[in-house]
GUKESE-984862 format. One record per residue (C-alpha): residue in three letters; residue number from 1; x, y, z. Coordinates in steps of 0.02 Angstrom, whole numbers, always signed. Each point is the difference from the previous one (the first is absolute). Example, Ala and Ser with C-alpha at 12.3 -4.5 7.8 and 13.67 -1.06 7.14 Angstrom:
{residuo:ALA num:1 x:+615 y:-225 z:+390}
{residuo:SER num:2 x:+69 y:+172 z:-33}
This chain:
{residuo:MET num:1 x:+312 y:-2195 z:-3375}
{residuo:ARG num:2 x:-8 y:+188 z:-10}
{residuo:SER num:3 x:+140 y:+102 z:-79}
{residuo:LYS num:4 x:+40 y:+80 z:+169}
{residuo:ASP num:5 x:+23 y:-173 z:+78}
{residuo:ALA num:6 x:+114 y:-55 z:-143}
{residuo:THR num:7 x:+104 y:+157 z:+19}
{residuo:GLY num:8 x:+18 y:-31 z:+186}
{residuo:LEU num:9 x:+50 y:-181 z:-28}
{residuo:ASN num:10 x:+125 y:+50 z:-134}
{residuo:GLU num:11 x:+81 y:+126 z:+117}
{residuo:ALA num:12 x:+4 y:-123 z:+145}
{residuo:LEU num:13 x:+84 y:-131 z:-110}
{residuo:ARG num:14 x:+128 y:+125 z:-65}
{residuo:THR num:15 x:+42 y:+55 z:+178}
{residuo:TYR num:16 x:+17 y:-181 z:+57}
{residuo:LEU num:17 x:+115 y:-46 z:-144}
{residuo:GLN num:18 x:+110 y:+152 z:+32}
{residuo:ARG num:19 x:+11 y:-39 z:+186}
{residuo:LYS num:20 x:+50 y:-180 z:-36}
{residuo:GLY num:21 x:+128 y:+53 z:-131}
{residuo:LEU num:22 x:-91 y:-90 z:-140}
{residuo:LYS num:23 x:-55 y:+146 z:-108}
{residuo:THR num:24 x:+168 y:+18 z:-87}
{residuo:ALA num:25 x:+7 y:-187 z:-37}
{residuo:LEU num:26 x:-175 y:+4 z:-73}
{residuo:ASP num:27 x:+40 y:+155 z:-104}
{residuo:ARG num:28 x:+153 y:-88 z:-70}
{residuo:ALA num:29 x:-92 y:-163 z:-35}
{residuo:SER num:30 x:-139 y:+92 z:-91}
{residuo:ALA num:31 x:+129 y:+53 z:-130}
{residuo:VAL num:32 x:-12 y:-176 z:-72}
{residuo:ASP num:33 x:-190 y:+10 z:-21}
{residuo:ASP num:34 x:+5 y:+178 z:-66}
{residuo:TRP num:35 x:+146 y:-32 z:-119}
{residuo:PRO num:36 x:-101 y:+5 z:-164}
{residuo:THR num:37 x:-81 y:+164 z:+49}
{residuo:ILE num:38 x:+166 y:+76 z:+51}
{residuo:VAL num:39 x:+104 y:-49 z:-152}
{residuo:GLY num:40 x:-135 y:-11 z:-133}
{residuo:PRO num:41 x:-55 y:-142 z:-114}
{residuo:GLN num:42 x:+155 y:-9 z:-111}
{residuo:ILE num:43 x:+122 y:-26 z:+143}
{residuo:ALA num:44 x:-123 y:-108 z:+96}
{residuo:ARG num:45 x:-8 y:-121 z:-147}
{residuo:VAL num:46 x:+189 y:-33 z:+6}
{residuo:THR num:47 x:+24 y:+1 z:+189}
{residuo:GLU num:48 x:-59 y:-97 z:+152}
{residuo:PRO num:49 x:+27 y:+70 z:+175}
{residuo:GLN num:50 x:+51 y:-139 z:+118}
{residuo:GLY num:51 x:-6 y:+82 z:+169}
{residuo:VAL num:52 x:+74 y:+131 z:+116}
{residuo:SER num:53 x:+132 y:-25 z:+133}
{residuo:LYS num:54 x:-16 y:+71 z:+175}
{residuo:ASP num:55 x:+128 y:+134 z:-43}
{residuo:GLY num:56 x:-99 y:+63 z:-150}
{residuo:ILE num:57 x:+76 y:-90 z:-149}
{residuo:LEU num:58 x:-125 y:-46 z:-135}
{residuo:PHE num:59 x:+47 y:-155 z:-100}
{residuo:VAL num:60 x:-62 y:-2 z:-180}
{residuo:ARG num:61 x:+25 y:-131 z:-136}
{residuo:VAL num:62 x:+17 y:+64 z:-177}
{residuo:ARG num:63 x:-34 y:-92 z:-162}
{residuo:SER num:64 x:+167 y:+38 z:-86}
{residuo:ALA num:65 x:+172 y:+73 z:+32}
{residuo:ALA num:66 x:-39 y:+144 z:-119}
{residuo:TRP num:67 x:-154 y:+47 z:+102}
{residuo:MET num:68 x:+97 y:-19 z:+161}
{residuo:GLN num:69 x:+132 y:+123 z:-60}
{residuo:GLU num:70 x:-135 y:+125 z:-52}
{residuo:LEU num:71 x:-90 y:-17 z:+166}
{residuo:GLN num:72 x:+161 y:+21 z:+99}
{residuo:LEU num:73 x:+18 y:+169 z:-85}
{residuo:MET num:74 x:-181 y:+40 z:+44}
{residuo:SER num:75 x:+20 y:-51 z:+184}
{residuo:PRO num:76 x:+9 y:+179 z:+67}
{residuo:GLN num:77 x:-164 y:+47 z:-85}
{residuo:ILE num:78 x:-86 y:-160 z:+58}
{residuo:LEU num:79 x:+62 y:+26 z:+178}
{residuo:LYS num:80 x:-69 y:+176 z:-6}
{residuo:GLN num:81 x:-170 y:-66 z:-56}
{residuo:LEU num:82 x:+3 y:-128 z:+140}
{residuo:GLY num:83 x:+42 y:+137 z:+124}
{residuo:GLN num:84 x:-142 y:+108 z:-60}
{residuo:ARG num:85 x:-116 y:-144 z:+42}
{residuo:GLU num:86 x:+82 y:-21 z:+172}
{residuo:LYS num:87 x:+70 y:-174 z:-38}
{residuo:LYS num:88 x:+164 y:+33 z:+94}
{residuo:ILE num:89 x:+107 y:-98 z:-123}
{residuo:ARG num:90 x:+182 y:+54 z:+7}
{residuo:ARG num:91 x:+72 y:-110 z:-137}
{residuo:ILE num:92 x:-52 y:-115 z:-142}
{residuo:MET num:93 x:+95 y:-159 z:-38}
{residuo:TRP num:94 x:-30 y:-56 z:-179}
{residuo:SER num:95 x:+34 y:-178 z:-59}
{residuo:VAL num:96 x:-29 y:-89 z:-165}
{residuo:ALA num:97 x:-137 y:-132 z:+12}
């Protein structure tokens, strides 16, 4: 497949997803897969994203209460990083695993 064909297919898929209202849901869901890249290795080692609700709440399990408290304070920065990557997450719900 040529690069031009791949670009055309990519654009067609993006347009289809937007038209069907699925692009936002996919952007949100990809936050789970991209979590280690977004938060870095240290936070990724002590957290496990569980999923994203339809209204943009990301659920994340944390290894300890101390880490959960620290991450709650960091929520604004993490939400900003998610926004910069177009993940459309509006809130993070932390829970101790």
